[in-house]
KOLBAMAR-124538 format. One line per field, with one value per residue (C-alpha): residue number from 1; x, y, z; chain. Coordinates in pm, 1 decimal. Layout:
<nuses>
lumlum: [NUM ...];
east: [X ...];
north: [Y ...];
up: [Z ...];
roba: [A ...];
</nuses>
This chain:
<nuses>
lumlum: [1 2 3 4 5 6 7 8 9 10 11 12 13 14 15 16 17 18 19 20 21 22 23 24 25 26 27 28 29 30 31 32 33 34 35 36 37 38 39 40 41 42 43 44 45 46 47 48 49 50 51 52 53 54 55 56 57 58 59 60 61 62 63 64 65 66 67 68 69 70 71 72 73 74 75 76 77 78 79 80 81 82 83 84 85 86 87 88 89 90 91 92 93 94 95 96 97 98 99 100 101 102 103 104 105 106 107 108 109 110 111 112 113 114 115 116 117 118 119 120 121 122 123 124 125 126 127 128 129 130 131 132 133 134 135 136 137 138 139 140 141 142 143 144 145 146 147 148 149 150 151 152 153 154 155 156 157 158 159 160 161 162 163 164 165 166 167 168 169 170 171 172 173 174 175 176 177 178 179 180 181 182 183 184 185 186 187 188 189 190 191 192 193 194 195 196 197 198 199 200 201 202 203 204 205 206 207 208 209 210 211 212 213 214 215 216 217 218 219 220 221 222 223 224 225 226 227 228 229 230 231 232 233 234 235 236 237 238 239 240 241 242 243 244 245 246 247 248 249 250 251 252 253 254 255 256 257 258 259 260 261 262 263 264 265 266 267 268 269 270 271 272 273 274 275 276 277 278 279 280 281 282 283 284 285 286 287 288 289 290 291 292 293 294 295 296 297 298 299 300 301 302 303 304 305 306 307 308 309 310 311 312 313 314 315 316 317 318 319 320 321 322 323 324 325 326 327 328 329 330 331 332 333 334 335 336 337 338 339 340 341 342 343 344 345 346 347 348 349 350 351 352 353 354 355 356 357 358 359 360 361 362 363 364 365 366 367 368 369 370 371 372 373 374 375 376 377 378 379 380 381 382 383 384 385 386 387 388 389 390 391 392 393 394 395 396 397 398 399 400 401 402 403 404 405 406 407 408 409 410 411 412 413 414 415 416 417 418 419 420 421 422 423 424 425 426 427 428 429 430 431 432 433 434 435 436 437 438 439 440 441 442 443 444 445 446 447 448 449 450 451 452 453 454 455 456 457 458 459 460 461 462 463 464 465 466 467 468 469 470 471 472 473 474 475 476 477 478 479 480 481 482 483 484 485 486 487 488 489 490 491 492 493 494 495 496 497 498 499 500 501 502 503 504 505 506];
east: [2673.9 2307.0 2275.6 2186.6 1883.8 1763.9 1409.9 1182.9 827.6 625.6 719.1 747.2 1107.0 1424.8 1771.7 2115.4 2265.1 2202.9 2092.4 1777.5 1473.1 1460.6 1098.1 995.3 1322.8 1354.8 1588.9 1637.0 1540.5 1756.1 1631.5 1684.5 1627.5 1920.7 1747.7 1637.3 1905.9 1837.4 1737.4 1542.7 1204.1 1071.4 1140.1 971.3 653.3 634.1 357.7 320.3 303.0 273.0 -87.5 -68.8 21.9 391.0 162.4 -0.7 382.6 540.5 312.0 352.1 738.6 680.8 447.7 701.7 994.6 709.3 682.2 1009.7 957.7 1273.8 1165.8 1324.3 1187.2 1261.0 1145.3 781.6 766.9 775.9 952.8 993.8 941.3 717.6 714.6 590.8 331.1 26.6 168.1 270.4 -85.0 -241.8 -20.6 -106.0 -455.7 -378.9 -183.0 -438.3 -727.3 -923.0 -870.9 -1150.7 -992.9 -1234.9 -1189.0 -855.1 -845.1 -1121.1 -839.8 -743.1 -398.7 -368.9 -546.9 -341.7 7.3 -45.9 -153.8 191.0 359.3 192.8 318.5 637.1 625.9 535.8 786.8 1099.2 967.4 981.7 1315.2 1405.2 1225.4 1375.4 1735.1 1711.8 1532.7 1851.6 2114.5 1967.2 2355.9 2289.2 2316.3 2219.9 1891.2 1829.8 1878.1 1615.2 1393.0 1391.0 1341.2 1091.2 835.6 888.1 676.0 448.4 323.8 258.3 -7.7 -348.8 -332.8 -139.8 -228.1 -425.0 -430.4 -755.8 -729.6 -672.3 -356.2 -273.7 -248.8 -81.6 205.5 240.5 258.5 500.6 689.0 732.8 808.5 1130.7 1237.7 1195.9 1410.6 1685.4 1709.9 1745.7 2088.3 2154.8 2165.8 1865.8 1907.0 1656.6 1365.6 1475.0 1468.2 1111.9 978.6 1115.6 962.5 587.4 645.1 774.3 433.2 232.6 324.6 419.4 84.0 135.7 483.2 391.0 298.9 677.3 705.0 444.4 500.4 832.7 668.7 470.5 781.8 941.1 661.7 626.2 999.5 957.8 652.7 806.7 1166.8 919.2 678.3 1015.9 1170.8 878.7 876.8 497.4 369.1 280.9 25.6 54.0 -81.6 -312.4 -88.2 -103.0 -86.7 -376.0 -379.7 -277.3 -6.4 -108.2 11.5 -292.7 -224.1 -454.4 -509.5 -562.5 -891.8 -918.8 -1311.9 -1399.8 -1476.0 -1801.6 -1883.9 -2055.9 -1773.6 -1848.4 -1605.1 -1486.2 -1576.8 -1372.7 -1384.8 -1109.2 -1016.0 -931.7 -1118.1 -1307.2 -1725.6 -1906.0 -2071.0 -2343.6 -2280.9 -2186.1 -1964.2 -2095.2 -1994.4 -1945.0 -1908.3 -2003.5 -2287.6 -2370.5 -2277.2 -2066.2 -1829.9 -1778.6 -1639.5 -1567.4 -1795.4 -2057.2 -2249.4 -2256.9 -2594.5 -2696.0 -2696.2 -2939.6 -2915.2 -3178.4 -3199.4 -3317.3 -3496.8 -3182.2 -3081.9 -2809.7 -2773.8 -2837.5 -2733.9 -3024.0 -2854.2 -2994.3 -3044.9 -3196.6 -2906.7 -3125.3 -3123.9 -3194.4 -3076.3 -3289.9 -3461.4 -3371.1 -3452.1 -3654.4 -3434.6 -3475.3 -3372.3 -3437.7 -3412.1 -3693.7 -3804.4 -4122.7 -3910.8 -3710.4 -4000.8 -4068.5 -3787.6 -3797.6 -4142.2 -3981.2 -3717.8 -4003.1 -4072.5 -3794.4 -3845.0 -3830.1 -3534.6 -3311.0 -2975.1 -2746.9 -2861.9 -2739.6 -2440.2 -2283.3 -2023.5 -1579.7 -1399.3 -1076.9 -1033.4 -1117.6 -1158.2 -1062.0 -1266.9 -955.9 -1123.2 -1071.3 -700.6 -448.1 -290.4 -9.1 -92.4 -225.2 87.1 279.7 74.7 120.8 485.7 476.6 265.9 521.2 811.4 633.6 516.8 161.0 -53.5 -275.7 -526.2 -671.4 -1005.8 -995.9 -958.5 -1052.3 -787.6 -818.1 -611.2 -605.9 -751.9 -446.8 -282.9 -534.9 -330.3 30.8 -190.6 -329.9 -14.9 141.6 -149.7 5.1 316.3 191.2 293.0 -39.5 -242.0 -148.6 -424.7 -320.3 -417.0 -411.6 -451.1 -84.8 52.7 -11.1 144.1 436.6 577.4 487.7 699.9 978.4 924.2 947.6 1288.9 1492.4 1366.7 1542.0 1819.1 1881.4 1887.5 2135.2 2319.3 2531.1 2222.0 2245.1 1907.0 1785.4 1990.9 1806.8 1496.9 1533.7 1724.5 1418.8 1125.7 1283.6 1171.1 887.0 1038.8 1071.8 709.6 458.7 402.3 150.8 -253.9 -207.7 136.8 323.4 566.3 816.5 826.9 816.4 1142.7 1334.6 1184.0 1314.9 1649.6 1713.4 1587.1 1905.5 2115.9 2071.4 2089.7 2467.1 2610.8 2522.0 2628.5 2980.9 3069.4 3108.3 3075.6 2804.5 2695.1 2703.4 2427.1 2246.2 2225.6 2121.8 1846.8 1700.9 1640.2 1398.4 1234.1 1202.5 1007.7 811.3 662.2 521.4 313.4 181.7];
north: [3102.4 2938.3 2846.6 2481.6 2467.5 2204.3 2224.4 2104.8 2000.9 1969.6 2309.4 2513.5 2721.3 2697.4 2728.3 2717.0 2431.7 2053.2 1948.9 1880.5 2113.9 2395.6 2321.8 1991.9 1813.2 1590.7 1587.4 1890.3 1752.5 1846.9 2047.7 1974.0 2290.0 2590.3 2878.2 3147.4 3433.5 3793.6 3989.7 4288.3 4390.4 4415.3 4043.8 3843.4 3837.7 3819.5 3604.5 3697.6 3418.8 3498.6 3444.6 3075.2 2800.7 2561.3 2269.3 2453.1 2653.8 2297.3 2174.2 2466.6 2423.6 2053.1 2209.8 2422.3 2164.8 1907.9 2135.7 2258.4 2664.1 2844.4 3051.4 3199.0 3283.2 3633.4 3642.1 3578.4 3648.6 3396.2 3478.5 3373.3 3487.3 3652.5 3446.4 3170.6 3392.0 3216.4 2845.2 2975.7 3158.8 2790.2 2605.7 2824.3 2759.2 2350.4 2416.5 2622.0 2380.5 2704.0 2528.0 2448.9 2119.3 2049.1 2419.2 2348.6 1980.3 2045.0 1941.6 1604.7 1656.7 1835.4 1515.9 1322.0 1505.0 1521.3 1185.9 1095.6 1336.7 1151.3 825.2 933.5 1016.8 642.4 562.9 775.8 642.0 273.5 289.6 463.4 208.2 -87.5 34.1 91.3 -277.7 -416.2 -205.6 -17.6 139.5 347.5 726.3 774.6 607.2 770.9 1107.1 997.8 814.6 1228.8 1410.2 1158.6 1163.2 1559.1 1478.7 1228.4 1406.0 1715.9 1583.6 1460.8 1068.9 811.8 628.3 328.5 388.6 442.1 700.0 364.3 317.4 653.9 698.3 396.9 567.8 839.6 626.1 409.2 639.3 885.2 522.7 429.8 827.4 801.4 522.3 625.0 934.1 733.2 815.2 438.9 164.9 4.1 -180.7 -444.5 -231.6 -16.7 -286.7 -453.6 -111.5 -65.6 -376.4 -258.1 43.6 -130.8 -350.7 -74.0 164.2 -135.1 -81.1 268.9 272.2 43.1 -269.8 -397.5 -283.1 -495.5 -805.4 -741.8 -740.1 -1009.2 -1223.4 -1187.5 -1236.5 -1607.7 -1656.1 -1590.6 -1838.8 -2116.9 -2079.8 -2088.7 -2423.7 -2581.0 -2504.0 -2651.3 -2953.9 -2824.5 -2800.1 -2471.5 -2363.4 -2025.7 -2028.0 -1711.2 -1472.2 -1113.7 -836.7 -658.0 -215.3 -295.7 -478.8 -758.9 -1084.6 -1286.7 -1662.2 -1984.0 -2186.0 -2591.0 -2646.9 -3008.8 -3052.7 -3225.3 -3151.1 -2966.5 -2975.8 -2721.5 -2561.3 -2316.9 -2082.6 -1979.6 -1543.5 -1398.4 -1058.4 -777.8 -1000.8 -1323.0 -1583.9 -1737.9 -1783.9 -2041.4 -1949.3 -2104.9 -2005.6 -2280.2 -2324.5 -2336.9 -2551.6 -2475.2 -2126.2 -1802.7 -1851.4 -2155.6 -2394.5 -2677.1 -2754.6 -2988.3 -3323.4 -3639.2 -3457.4 -3464.5 -3150.8 -3125.0 -3116.1 -2747.8 -2594.3 -2386.4 -2094.6 -1938.9 -1785.1 -1958.7 -1761.7 -1519.5 -1407.4 -1708.9 -1844.4 -2254.5 -2476.8 -2704.0 -3026.6 -3374.6 -3417.8 -3101.9 -3128.0 -3188.6 -2904.4 -3048.0 -3450.3 -3732.6 -3560.5 -3650.7 -3480.9 -3667.0 -3742.6 -3529.5 -3696.5 -3400.1 -2988.4 -2794.2 -2487.2 -2686.1 -2921.3 -2630.4 -2481.8 -2754.0 -2809.0 -2457.1 -2523.8 -2833.3 -2544.3 -2345.5 -2617.2 -2619.0 -2293.7 -2388.2 -2617.9 -2432.3 -2317.5 -2512.2 -2821.9 -2718.9 -2932.1 -2771.5 -2960.8 -2888.3 -2722.5 -2736.8 -2376.6 -2056.2 -1728.7 -1386.7 -1088.2 -844.7 -496.9 -347.0 -362.5 -155.6 -234.9 -232.6 -467.5 -719.6 -664.1 -742.7 -1039.9 -1146.5 -1156.1 -1359.3 -1626.1 -1629.0 -1634.5 -1980.5 -2135.5 -2143.5 -2061.6 -1782.8 -1612.3 -1208.7 -1128.2 -770.4 -748.5 -1150.9 -1395.9 -1770.1 -2019.2 -2405.6 -2492.0 -2718.9 -2427.1 -2257.8 -2273.9 -2137.4 -1871.7 -1732.9 -1746.1 -1501.6 -1258.0 -1189.7 -1064.5 -800.6 -463.9 -276.0 -544.1 -693.3 -558.7 -388.9 -209.8 196.6 265.8 64.8 158.2 577.7 457.0 335.4 607.9 817.4 642.7 651.9 1013.5 1050.9 854.3 1057.6 1336.0 1255.9 1075.3 1432.5 1626.9 1358.9 1180.4 985.8 836.0 467.4 463.6 671.0 490.2 183.7 281.9 462.1 120.0 -76.8 187.2 252.8 -80.1 148.5 313.5 -82.8 -83.2 18.3 393.9 472.1 565.3 969.3 960.9 989.1 714.2 972.3 1104.9 834.7 675.8 1022.8 895.6 546.8 702.6 921.4 651.7 444.6 730.9 787.6 415.4 433.8 733.4 538.3 180.5 391.8 524.4 842.0 1214.5 1214.4 1573.4 1370.0 1165.3 1431.1 1613.7 1314.4 1224.0 1606.5 1605.1 1287.5 1431.6 1685.4 1475.7 1302.1 1547.2 1671.8 1349.6 1321.5];
up: [-1287.8 -1120.9 -770.3 -653.5 -428.0 -183.7 -56.1 208.9 26.3 360.2 496.7 216.0 125.6 -86.2 58.1 -118.7 104.3 195.3 516.9 737.9 753.2 1036.3 1103.2 1053.8 1053.5 740.0 489.2 161.7 -130.0 -390.6 -650.6 -1044.1 -1091.9 -1003.6 -876.2 -1159.3 -1187.6 -1063.9 -1446.5 -1543.5 -1362.0 -1683.3 -1744.3 -1407.9 -1214.0 -863.3 -690.1 -286.2 -67.9 235.7 338.5 207.8 480.2 488.7 314.5 9.8 -75.6 -58.2 -307.7 -556.6 -537.9 -637.7 -900.3 -1032.2 -1029.4 -1221.2 -1469.5 -1509.9 -1435.7 -1313.0 -1004.7 -687.5 -362.6 -250.8 120.4 88.4 -312.5 -533.1 -858.0 -1238.4 -1567.3 -1718.9 -2009.1 -1775.9 -1626.6 -1794.3 -1697.1 -1300.1 -1316.2 -1382.1 -1121.4 -834.0 -904.1 -894.4 -575.0 -380.7 -501.2 -725.1 -1072.9 -1315.0 -1403.3 -1677.5 -1857.6 -1783.6 -1968.4 -2191.5 -2506.7 -2579.5 -2651.4 -2287.6 -2120.2 -2306.6 -2224.3 -1856.3 -1821.3 -1991.7 -1757.6 -1433.1 -1634.0 -1632.0 -1234.0 -1187.1 -1383.5 -1249.5 -875.5 -969.8 -1141.2 -822.3 -624.5 -796.4 -793.5 -385.1 -353.3 -542.6 -289.0 -16.4 -28.9 -372.3 -343.3 -657.6 -593.1 -305.3 -433.0 -728.8 -508.5 -355.4 -703.1 -807.8 -451.0 -489.2 -804.8 -713.2 -348.1 -617.0 -814.1 -728.1 -928.6 -1103.9 -1403.8 -1332.4 -948.4 -729.9 -460.2 -182.2 -362.6 -448.3 -129.1 14.4 -310.6 -13.5 264.8 136.4 1.2 310.6 451.4 238.8 287.4 666.4 670.1 389.6 619.7 951.6 1106.4 1152.1 870.7 823.5 483.5 566.9 619.6 256.0 76.8 235.7 150.2 -169.0 -270.6 -153.7 -357.8 -652.9 -662.0 -546.7 -850.5 -1118.0 -1338.3 -1299.5 -1483.1 -1782.7 -1908.0 -1871.9 -1523.2 -1419.9 -1584.4 -1459.5 -1115.1 -1156.3 -1249.9 -1005.9 -761.2 -949.7 -929.0 -568.9 -478.4 -710.1 -494.7 -185.6 -311.3 -365.6 -23.1 136.3 -113.1 -273.1 -627.2 -761.3 -1092.5 -1188.2 -1542.6 -1513.4 -1254.4 -1326.2 -1135.9 -1027.3 -959.8 -587.2 -703.1 -589.1 -725.9 -868.1 -875.0 -956.5 -643.3 -787.8 -642.7 -493.2 -595.8 -861.1 -1260.8 -1220.6 -831.8 -635.2 -375.7 -87.4 7.6 306.2 403.4 687.4 772.6 827.0 1117.4 906.6 1051.0 755.7 781.8 556.0 274.9 44.3 -276.2 -501.4 -743.3 -1157.7 -1419.3 -1753.1 -1899.6 -1799.1 -1965.8 -1819.8 -2114.2 -2045.4 -2282.1 -2589.2 -2434.4 -2699.1 -2991.1 -2780.0 -2675.8 -2254.9 -2083.8 -2012.3 -1684.6 -1554.0 -1296.7 -1105.9 -752.2 -485.6 -154.7 -35.1 -400.3 -430.5 -764.4 -728.4 -1016.1 -1159.7 -1368.4 -1384.8 -1049.7 -713.1 -464.3 -122.4 151.5 444.4 577.2 466.6 171.9 -181.4 -504.4 -804.7 -1059.7 -1386.6 -1745.8 -1941.4 -1848.4 -2041.7 -1913.6 -1734.1 -1572.0 -1419.5 -1273.5 -1137.8 -972.3 -853.5 -699.4 -538.0 -359.6 -232.9 -58.9 166.3 270.0 658.7 653.7 877.8 737.0 1024.7 839.3 481.2 370.3 130.1 -96.9 45.6 -264.5 -30.4 -91.0 128.0 93.0 260.7 287.9 330.0 184.1 562.9 474.6 321.1 -51.7 130.5 382.3 120.5 -82.7 263.9 282.3 -59.0 -43.0 277.5 91.3 -215.6 75.6 276.2 -139.8 -58.4 -371.1 -385.7 -577.1 -555.0 -627.0 -546.8 -221.0 -164.0 -101.0 -217.6 -87.6 -46.8 273.4 381.7 437.6 686.5 947.7 860.9 605.8 920.5 1099.2 842.9 927.4 1278.3 1048.3 848.6 992.3 1143.0 1173.6 1567.8 1740.2 2085.1 2387.7 2292.9 2631.7 2717.7 2374.7 2496.8 2857.3 2729.6 2511.0 2832.5 3077.0 2765.2 2779.5 3141.7 3161.2 2900.3 3029.8 3438.0 3245.9 3042.8 3344.1 3524.7 3277.7 3574.9 3755.3 3712.1 3789.4 3520.2 3280.9 3358.6 3357.9 3032.4 2816.0 2976.2 2849.9 2505.3 2407.6 2297.8 1974.0 1821.9 1784.2 1467.1 1433.5 1680.9 1567.5 1430.1 1401.0 1084.6 962.0 883.9 1247.2 1411.0 1228.6 1367.2 1689.7 1671.4 1517.5 1832.2 2086.7 1887.2 1913.9 2312.7 2379.4 2151.1 2344.0 2677.2 2523.0 2404.0 2752.8 2598.7 2778.9 2968.9 2821.8 2486.5 2630.9 2807.7 2501.6 2311.7 2551.0 2544.6 2188.1 2234.8 2546.8 2313.6 2037.3 2246.7 2397.2 2121.9 2151.7 2468.0];
roba: [A A A A A A A A A A A A A A A A A A A A A A A A A A A A A A A A A A A A A A A A A A A A A A A A A A A A A A A A A A A A A A A A A A A A A A A A A A A A A A A A A A A A A A A A A A A A A A A A A A A A A A A A A A A A A A A A A A A A A A A A A A A A A A A A A A A A A A A A A A A A A A A A A A A A A A A A A A A A A A A A A A A A A A A A A A A A A A A A A A A A A A A A A A A A A A A A A A A A A A A A A A A A A A A A A A A A A A A A A A A A A A A A A A A A A A A A A A A A A A A A A A A A A A A A A A A A A A A A A A A A A A A A A A A A A A A A A A A A A A A A A A A A A A A A A A A A A A A A A A A A A A A A A A A A A A A A A A A A A A A A A A A A A A A A A A A A A A A A A A A A A A A A A A A A A A A A A A A A A A A A A A A A A A A A A A A A A A A A A A A A A A A A A A A A A A A A A A A A A A A A A A A A A A A A A A A A A A A A A A A A A A A A A A A A A A A A A A A A A A A A A A A A A A A A A A A A A A A A A A A A A A A A A A A A A A A A A A A A A A A A A A A A A A A A A A A A A A A A A A A A A A A A A A];
</nuses>
């Protein structure tokens, strides 16, 4: 009878019992493949892995599972069927980074098969996250997520996701696994991370899944707007590769009026932009109204290279200076008008007045993809219509104060003193270490209860999210032991475990 196995995707080994990894402490993942039963030596091939590091071994296990290759481990040797040798050779090359992608994928059919397999992986991850979003206690979805994540960590890319969003999928998946593996119920956190993961991976899972996330986001936004008594129009909503919902923001500028947009940096503070908005179509041509062709609009570059609109009147670029009207715009007239603009080179930028479109743009290219998605979710709940163009967020200027307040709720953006954060972790380490040695001392108990608040902060820079979740859970375990008035040896044991975990960080 084939034996069921569990494995650690980080440390690269398989065992015949569930539980946690003896090395990294992460939950072992149930393999969908049973252990390969022993057979005649001539029917099997062995690969020595004693020179491999843990990460490469873990990657190899995930590749074997993804390719449905039966196998077993005998100490430091990987054993597979002889008939699978060619496939395993390619997987070994992929795990160690020595394969030649061009040679392996020369055949167009192989490329299509690989892409289809990766999209199937995306769909499985999406479905598992969707079920957990609906029911964080769904144990079947928990197992499905673990199995899907193993396949995701084994591939180099997923369809329709760039490198930044692929990395974001990995980070959010690990956070979700960490929340699921916590010793306490973290249902809100599971829902939150599952929601973000659904949006991240939906474009890769398929068109139907991407459309479903768009409709879900649209409904959230409309519900939030109704609660605030706001009108929302979303005629062109779509999910971008990052999973952010694009929502048209109604402009408050008049038809054909040039606009100014605010462009902040990563800090979220807007800065005025001198680019006017064009009127008409992409070629600068207006549409037909009442059967009459609208006058053409010419665009030229100013001294800074920005496009400037030329129409029936040249906009004054300095206070008190007016341009002469033009009744007809022809090539010669356009050149004359450009000459008029050139005469204004000495006008200071602070004297230029832009028309106000009633919109403001935030450049959030330095944010992580999952942070932009989290901001989208906050905007929807607040009923604030928005639009993403790449990493640029556009909202109505009326909502500026409200939107910037939401920035502070996005995880990982709050400015903090790294030195102070490190000191708080050091203080926690010292207090819990002293508590472990004398759990009956009330002063040491109070000192720990004061310092343990450090575990509620976001993951410190340079620390793995899953590891920080374990630290947080263990901190809660020590608090629970103290509050339960249990045996002092239990308090000492839980405190010693937390001290050991913190010791690796300080």
